[in-house]
C-alpha positions as CSV (number, residue, x, y, z in Angstrom):
1,M,0.0,0.0,0.0
2,T,1.3,3.4,-0.9
3,T,1.8,5.8,2.0
4,P,-0.5,8.8,1.6
5,P,1.0,12.3,1.4
6,I,1.5,14.2,4.6
7,E,-1.4,16.6,3.8
8,N,-3.9,13.7,3.6
9,T,-6.1,12.4,6.3
10,V,-4.6,10.0,8.8
11,H,-6.4,6.7,9.1
12,G,-4.0,4.2,10.7
13,G,-4.1,0.5,10.7
14,S,-0.7,-1.1,9.9
15,P,1.0,-3.5,12.4
16,L,3.6,-2.6,15.0
17,L,7.1,-2.8,13.6
18,D,9.5,-0.7,15.8
19,T,9.7,0.6,19.3
20,G,10.4,4.3,18.8
21,L,12.1,7.1,16.8
22,T,13.0,10.7,17.2
23,G,12.5,13.6,14.9
24,R,14.2,17.0,15.3
25,A,14.0,20.3,13.4
26,A,15.4,23.8,14.1
27,Q,12.8,26.4,15.0
28,P,14.2,29.8,13.9
29,G,14.1,32.5,16.6
30,S,13.3,30.1,19.4
31,E,15.6,29.3,22.3
32,R,14.0,25.9,22.9
33,M,12.0,23.6,20.7
34,T,8.6,22.4,21.8
35,R,8.9,18.8,22.9
36,V,6.2,16.4,21.8
37,L,6.0,12.7,22.9
38,L,4.0,10.6,20.5
39,I,2.8,7.3,21.8
40,E,1.4,5.5,18.7
41,D,1.9,1.8,17.6
42,D,0.8,2.2,14.0
43,D,4.0,3.0,12.0
44,E,2.2,4.6,9.0
45,T,0.2,7.0,11.3
46,A,3.3,7.7,13.4
47,H,5.4,8.5,10.3
48,E,2.9,11.0,9.0
49,I,2.5,12.7,12.4
50,V,6.2,12.9,13.1
51,A,7.0,14.2,9.6
52,E,4.4,17.0,9.9
53,L,5.5,18.0,13.5
54,V,9.2,18.0,12.6
55,D,8.4,20.1,9.5
56,R,6.7,22.7,11.8
57,G,9.7,22.9,14.1
58,F,8.8,20.5,16.9
59,H,11.1,18.1,18.6
60,V,9.3,14.8,18.4
61,E,10.0,11.6,20.3
62,R,8.0,8.5,19.5
63,A,7.2,5.3,21.5
64,A,5.4,2.4,19.8
65,T,4.1,0.6,22.9
66,G,2.2,1.7,26.0
67,G,4.9,0.4,28.3
68,I,7.7,2.4,26.6
69,G,5.5,5.4,26.2
70,L,4.7,5.5,30.0
71,E,8.5,5.2,30.8
72,K,9.3,8.1,28.4
73,A,6.5,10.3,29.8
74,R,7.8,9.7,33.3
75,A,11.5,10.0,32.5
76,A,11.6,13.3,30.5
77,E,9.9,16.6,30.4
78,H,7.6,17.1,27.5
79,D,5.4,20.1,26.5
80,V,2.5,17.9,25.2
81,L,1.7,14.2,24.9
82,V,-0.1,12.7,21.9
83,V,-1.4,9.3,23.0
84,D,-3.2,6.6,21.0
85,R,-5.9,5.0,23.0
86,M,-5.5,1.3,21.8
87,L,-1.8,0.4,22.4
88,P,0.2,-2.8,23.0
89,E,1.1,-3.6,26.7
90,I,-0.7,-0.7,28.3
91,D,-3.9,1.0,27.1
92,G,-3.6,4.7,26.3
93,L,-6.2,5.8,28.9
94,V,-4.4,3.8,31.6
95,I,-1.3,5.7,30.7
96,V,-3.1,9.0,31.2
97,E,-4.7,7.9,34.4
98,T,-1.4,6.7,35.8
99,L,0.4,10.0,34.9
100,R,-2.4,12.1,36.5
101,G,-2.2,9.9,39.6
102,E,1.5,10.7,39.8
103,Q,0.8,14.4,39.5
104,I,2.3,14.7,36.0
105,R,0.2,17.4,34.4
106,T,1.6,17.5,30.9
107,P,-1.3,18.3,28.4
108,V,-2.5,15.1,26.7
109,L,-4.2,14.8,23.3
110,V,-5.8,11.3,23.0
111,L,-6.1,9.8,19.5
112,S,-8.5,6.9,18.9
113,A,-10.6,5.1,16.3
114,L,-13.3,5.1,18.9
115,G,-15.2,8.3,18.2
116,G,-18.5,7.9,20.0
117,V,-19.7,10.3,22.6
118,D,-19.1,7.8,25.4
119,D,-15.6,7.1,24.2
120,R,-14.7,10.8,24.1
121,V,-16.2,11.4,27.5
122,R,-14.2,8.5,28.9
123,G,-11.0,9.8,27.4
124,L,-11.5,13.2,28.9
125,R,-12.5,11.9,32.3
126,S,-9.4,9.7,32.4
127,G,-7.4,12.9,32.4
128,G,-7.0,13.7,28.7
129,D,-7.2,17.4,27.8
130,D,-8.5,16.8,24.3
131,Y,-9.7,13.9,22.2
132,L,-9.3,13.5,18.4
133,A,-11.1,10.6,16.6
134,K,-9.5,8.8,13.6
135,P,-9.5,9.4,10.7
136,F,-8.4,13.0,11.2
137,A,-6.7,15.7,9.1
138,L,-3.1,16.6,10.1
139,V,-4.0,20.3,10.1
140,E,-6.6,19.6,12.8
141,L,-4.1,17.6,14.9
142,I,-1.6,20.5,14.7
143,A,-4.3,23.1,15.6
144,R,-5.3,21.0,18.7
145,I,-1.7,20.7,19.8
146,E,-1.2,24.4,19.4
147,A,-4.4,25.0,21.5
148,L,-3.1,22.8,24.3
149,L,0.3,24.6,24.3
150,R,-1.5,28.0,24.7
151,R,-3.1,26.8,27.9
152,P,-1.4,27.8,31.2
153,T,0.6,25.0,32.7
154,D,-0.8,25.4,36.2
155,T,-4.5,26.3,36.7
156,R,-4.8,25.4,40.3
157,E,-4.8,28.9,41.8
158,T,-8.0,29.9,43.6
159,K,-7.3,33.7,43.2
160,L,-5.8,35.7,40.4
161,R,-4.4,39.1,40.9
162,I,-3.0,41.7,38.5
163,G,-2.4,45.1,39.9
164,P,-5.7,46.3,41.6
165,L,-7.7,43.6,39.8
166,E,-8.6,40.4,41.7
167,L,-10.7,37.3,40.6
168,D,-11.8,34.8,43.1
169,L,-12.2,31.5,41.2
170,I,-14.1,29.8,43.9
171,D,-16.8,32.4,44.5
172,R,-16.5,33.6,40.9
173,A,-16.3,37.2,42.2
174,A,-14.1,40.0,40.8
175,Y,-12.9,43.1,42.5
176,R,-10.9,46.2,41.5
177,G,-9.4,48.2,44.3
178,G,-12.1,47.1,46.7
179,R,-14.9,47.8,44.1
180,Q,-16.9,44.6,43.4
181,I,-17.4,43.9,39.7
182,E,-20.7,42.1,38.8
183,L,-19.9,39.6,36.1
184,L,-22.0,37.2,34.1
185,P,-20.7,33.6,33.8
186,R,-19.3,34.1,30.3
187,E,-17.7,37.4,31.3
188,C,-16.1,35.7,34.3
189,R,-14.6,33.0,32.1
190,L,-13.4,35.6,29.7
191,L,-11.7,37.7,32.4
192,E,-10.0,34.5,33.8
193,Y,-8.7,33.7,30.4
194,M,-7.3,37.2,30.0
195,M,-5.8,37.4,33.5
196,R,-4.0,34.1,33.0
197,R,-2.3,35.6,30.0
198,E,-1.4,39.0,31.4
199,G,0.6,41.1,28.9
200,Q,0.0,38.6,26.1
201,M,-2.0,39.5,23.0
202,V,-5.0,37.1,22.6
203,T,-6.7,36.9,19.2
204,R,-10.4,36.6,18.5
205,A,-9.7,33.1,17.1
206,M,-8.1,32.0,20.5
207,L,-11.1,33.4,22.4
208,F,-13.6,31.6,20.1
209,E,-11.8,28.3,20.6
210,D,-10.8,28.5,24.2
211,V,-13.7,30.5,25.8
212,W,-16.6,29.6,23.5
213,N,-15.3,26.2,22.6
214,Y,-15.8,26.8,18.9
215,R,-13.8,24.7,16.4
216,F,-14.1,27.4,13.8
217,V,-14.1,31.2,13.7
218,P,-17.6,32.5,12.9
219,D,-18.2,35.7,11.0
220,S,-19.5,37.4,14.1
221,N,-18.7,40.3,16.4
222,L,-19.6,38.2,19.4
223,V,-16.1,38.5,21.0
224,D,-16.0,42.3,20.5
225,V,-19.4,42.7,22.1
226,H,-18.5,40.6,25.2
227,M,-15.1,42.3,25.5
228,G,-16.7,45.7,25.3
229,R,-19.0,44.9,28.1
230,L,-16.2,43.4,30.2
231,R,-14.0,46.4,29.6
232,H,-16.8,48.8,30.7
233,K,-17.1,46.8,34.0
234,V,-13.3,46.4,34.7
235,D,-12.3,49.9,33.6
236,A,-14.7,52.3,35.3
237,P,-14.6,56.0,34.6
238,G,-11.6,57.7,36.1
239,E,-9.6,54.4,36.4
240,A,-6.5,53.6,34.3
241,P,-7.5,51.2,31.6
242,M,-6.4,47.5,31.9
243,I,-8.0,46.0,28.8
244,H,-6.6,47.2,25.6
245,S,-7.5,46.6,21.9
246,V,-4.7,45.6,19.5
247,R,-6.0,47.0,16.2
248,G,-6.7,44.2,13.7
249,A,-5.3,41.5,16.0
250,G,-7.0,41.1,19.4
251,F,-6.8,42.2,23.0
252,V,-4.4,42.4,25.9
253,L,-4.8,42.9,29.6
254,R,-2.1,44.7,31.5
255,A,-1.7,46.2,35.0
256,P,-2.1,50.0,35.0
257,G,0.9,52.2,35.0
């Protein structure tokens, strides 16, 4: 069977042949390459994924069995794990559950030919951060990895503070300099997202995907409307602005001064 081009959809299905491989590529302007551990037993699928990731500047390490994959995930620091669900030796979800039980919080994208709702729910409840059913397009795989990499590495704080702005994540209450800010649930989620990325420009596409959970960018001013309302509440008259627009790009939240 002829191996399909990298741009084609990934299906999987060939037998296990090797135990692992490593791909490397330089990433111009970066001090450190993003490290991806791929745990996938199908050689054809692994070849296509590794080739695409390496071409995009990722450092890729591959394990072809669940046992080797778990060892590699424990032994080295990775930025993201891509784990096939049905693996020799150890099931992919068992790997994820084991890592979470050992307090290893590396983001995990689960790959599986099982794409039913119950299967996806089980994958996420086992500790996976995202779930992608086979067959899939490589461009979607890359987009999901990039989305995982944008997430903060530690989200266990119960309070976020930036200058005079405070957000209590337990009570879902916001304050600025002692002034309580009444927020709707979506506004609270939007403010949390911005505060976790203080000083970083966030695009409308990022907000649609991560706050609204859209897998596409609709032709809508939804983000701008919500951001306008949030800015009106956070930046009261006479207060130094904290939420700023980046023309044609997105938004940024900064401490005043």
